[in-house]
N, C-alpha and C positions, 0 to 999 in steps of 0.2 A: 250149559259149558259142564267142561270134567275137568278138574284140578289133583292133578297126582294120582289119574287112573279112578277118583271119586266123584260122582253125579252130585252135585248140587242137589238138594233140600233143603225141605221146611227144619227147623232141629225139635226134636223132641220133645213128647210136654214133660219127661222127667229134667231134661236142659231149661226149660224155662220155668217150671218151679224153683230148681236151684239157682239159678238168675235168681229168679224175683224178690230171692229171699235171703239173696245177698244182699240187696241194693236194702232194701231194709231196714238191714242189718248195719250196713254200713252207713244211713242215716239215723243210727243209735250209737253210733260211733267204734261196732263191736268189727273192730279191720279186721284180725286172727279169724273171727266164726265166719265172716265173711269171701277171706280165701281161702279157706277151707271147702265150699260150697262153687266156690268159683273156680277153684283148679279141676273140683269135680263136675263142674259143666265141661268145662274141655275135656275134659275126660274123653268123655259122652261124644263131645260136636269138636274134636282135632280140624276140623277141615271147615268150620266156621270162623268167620277173621269179628264174630262178636264175641267171640270166647275171650280171643286172645286181644281185643280191644280190650272188654271189662277187666283182665286180668292189669293190664299195660293201666287204664284208668283207679284200678287199687292201687296198686303199687303207688301209683302218682301224687294220692289222698295218703298214704307211705310214707313218702318224701322216703322212697328206696327206688334209686333212679336207676341202679344197677337191673333191677327186675322188672320196671318200667321201659326202656330200651329196650331187650332183650323181649317181653310178651311185645312191646309195638312193634318189633320189626317183624314178629312170626303172625301179625296180623292186619299190619302192609302187604304181607309175601300172599296174601289171600283174598287182595281189594279183587272188586270184581271193575270197580273204576281208575281211571288213574289217576286223576288231582281232583282236589279240594277235599276230599275223604279227610274226615277227622279226626282218622288213623294216624294220619301226618305229621299233623298238628301236635299228637301227643306227645309221638316219637322225638318232636324239634324241638319241648318241651321236658324230655329227658335228656337229649344229647346238650341242650345248653344247660342245664344242669353239671353234666359233668365234662362240661367244656368240650362233646368231641365236637369238633367244628366242622369238618365233614362231613359227619353224618346232618349235622342240625341244619349245615348249607343245602344240605340233600331234597331234607325233613321242609324245609319251606318249599324249596323249588317246586319238589312233586306236588305240595297240596295248591301251588296256583300263583307263590310270590317271585315277584323279581328277584333276585338277590347279585348283589357283585360278589364278583369274584366267581374260579373257574374250578373244578370240580377237585382237583387239582391244592388249591389253597389250604392249607391248614392253618387258619390265622381265623378269629372270632370276624364274623360278620359287620363289617361297617360299614357305613354309608346311604343305609337303604332309606331315611328320609321319611320316618314312617310320623314322625309332627312330634304334638303333648298329649299327653292323653293324663287321667289322675288313676292312683289306685288308693285301695281301699285296706290300709294296715294291720293287722291281723284280725280279718276278718272274724274270726271266731271267740276275738277278746272284746276288750275296749276299742271298735272300731273305729278308724281314722281318717276317712278321702283326701292325701293329700295329690296336689299336681307333680307332673311329670317328667319328662323326656324321651320318649320309648326307645331306646337304641336295637330295637330289635322286636323280632314278634310274640319275643316271650320277657323282654328284664324292662326296664325302666330304673331310670336314675331320678331318681327323690328330687325335685327342686324346693317344696316346700320347706320347712321346720315345722316337722311334726311332735307334738306334744309328747311329752314324755313318758306319758301311760303306754306312747305306742313299745317304747324301748327301740325306736328307730332315731336316725339320724339324717341330717341335712345333708344330700351328697350322695347318700349307699345306692346301692344297685337291686334293686328286689325283683327277683323271681315269680311272675303272675299269669296266675291263667289265662287260658282264652277266651272262653265269654265272660263278654262285659255283665254286668252287674251293675243295671243305671247308668243314667249320664247327666255329663253335668254342661249348660248351653251356656252361650253368651248373650248380651245384651246385643251385637252384630250376627247375632242369629246362629250363629259356626254354635257346633256340638264336641263334644267330646268324650268318648267313652270311660265308664270305670270297669275296671280291674279287680279283682282279691288278688291281696301276696299271698302267694305258695310260702315261702320261704328268703331269707336272706340271701343276698347270693354277690355281693363282696362290701365290705364293711369301710365303716368311712372314719377315719381319724380323727374329727373334728365334732367337736363339745360340743353340745346344745346347753345356750343359759337362758334364764328368766332376767328379765331387768325389770324394774317401774318408773318411768317415764313421765317427767312432766315438756309436753309438747304443748305449747300453745294454739298452736296450729297444723290441720293435714300436713302445711307443705313444710315444717316439721318436721315433721315425721316421717313423711316422705324425704330428708335429706338425708336422714340415718339409713334408710334402705337405700338409698344411692351409696351412700358413704361406703356402708359394709359392701355393697358389689363391686362399687370401683376398685376394692381392694382384693376382690377374689372368693367373699365369700356370703353370706348373706345374713338380714335382719328382718323382722316379720312380724307387723301389728297382730299379733291375738285378739288385740283388742276390737277388732275388724274383723279378722279372715277368720275366725270360729263362731261356728255356727255347731249349735247342738241338734241330730235331726235324729228321730226314731227309725227304727229298720226299714221301716215302710219306706216313708220318703227317702233315707240314703240310697235305697235300690231302684227309686224310679228315677225319671224323667227329672231334674231340677235347675233352676238357674245356677247362675256360680257366686252371685252376687246379691246382698241385701236389698236393694234396690236405691230411689232417692227420698229427700226430703220423711216424710211424714209417715208412706208406706212400711207397713207391715208387713213380715213376712210370716204368710199363718206356717209356714212351714217350721219355725228358728223356734225350739222348744227351752231358749235359754231363758234364763229367769235374773232381776235384775242383783247388780251387784257378782255376777258370772264372768265367764267370757262369751263373748257372743255379742252379733247386734242389739240383738234388742235389750239383751244385759249392761248396756252401757249406756242403756241413754236413763235423759233425765228431763225432767217436765221444761218444755218448752227452748231445749238445749240440745242438740242434735253433737256437736262434738264435747268430748271429756276432754281438760287436760292431761290427764289422768291415766297413760296408757300401758299395758300388759304387754310386753315383745319379747320375743325369742329371737337371738341372737347366733349366730350358729359359724363360730371362729375360735382360732388356741388360743389359751390361755394367756399368751407371751402380747396378743394384739388387743382384745376384748376390753380392755380397759385402756389403754387410746386411742381405739376408735370412740367405745363412748365420751371421752373429754375431749374431744378434735370436734367431738359434732358438737357438744355444750360449748364451746370455743367461739366456734362460728357467730354464734347468737345466743349470749350466754342470759340476754334481760329476757327468753320465749324459748330458754331449757337446761331440762335438768335431768341424772338417774342417780339411783339408790338400790338399794339393793338387790343387788348383782347376784347370784347364784348357779353356780354349773346344776343342769337336774339333767342330763341326759350323758 
């Protein structure tokens, strides 16, 4: 095959050496040095789509979306195949970051996905119905996996209430990478990919609060979560939903809940007195009335929400120590 009058060929030894060294530097976080090598590789072999794919990848790591889009477009112009190439996926991520919706739509379609709307549609893709997924917030820091709704192939709306250490809020939209790192499975046998966050795409105005509940039964706890949902916001029992996992466990295929009865999840690294299913167990008792709960609601609503919850069953419910944490 000939492209622009130049025959396709295997990359030179110099190209391979520069590229291999560049990815070693990327692994060490030395993006500037890696960029110089990948630019040299592209100068050596400008007819290789891999030269520009690698540069687009580097710019994605650096969140330099203008450069990622430019390099990505050069990569796809040199592709040997029409659909399914990861080059198109990277173009889609860069276009989504830049809100270049016509290009994002074109990229997902070229990858082989069905995207509502035509080529002339300038709005963001909607109605793709990609379902639920898990996203790993702050993957290079204190990583936390939360649940969300996929808006398109590169964005997830966070529907869990993240811990304050993540710096993220309920309702935020995060840009995520295309290759899953791990899975979460349900008792029904469904599996969901875990994507790594790249950056915050749209912030949420709704603050996160932490509160200590006295909930005599699980039904009392569930009532608060339902009350918050009915108001258009969220409450989450962190005492039950938070599991402390090592990196290897987090990036593997994991069940999404802690099991029933006295079953002890060997992957749960919680400790007594700390958040997590194991950390809130007591001898001979599976339910502890004192619960640490996250609430996502406006300041003008949160106290009224908690008071209303208590008023519905004052003998079995109470709250204290409400604090805004994110």
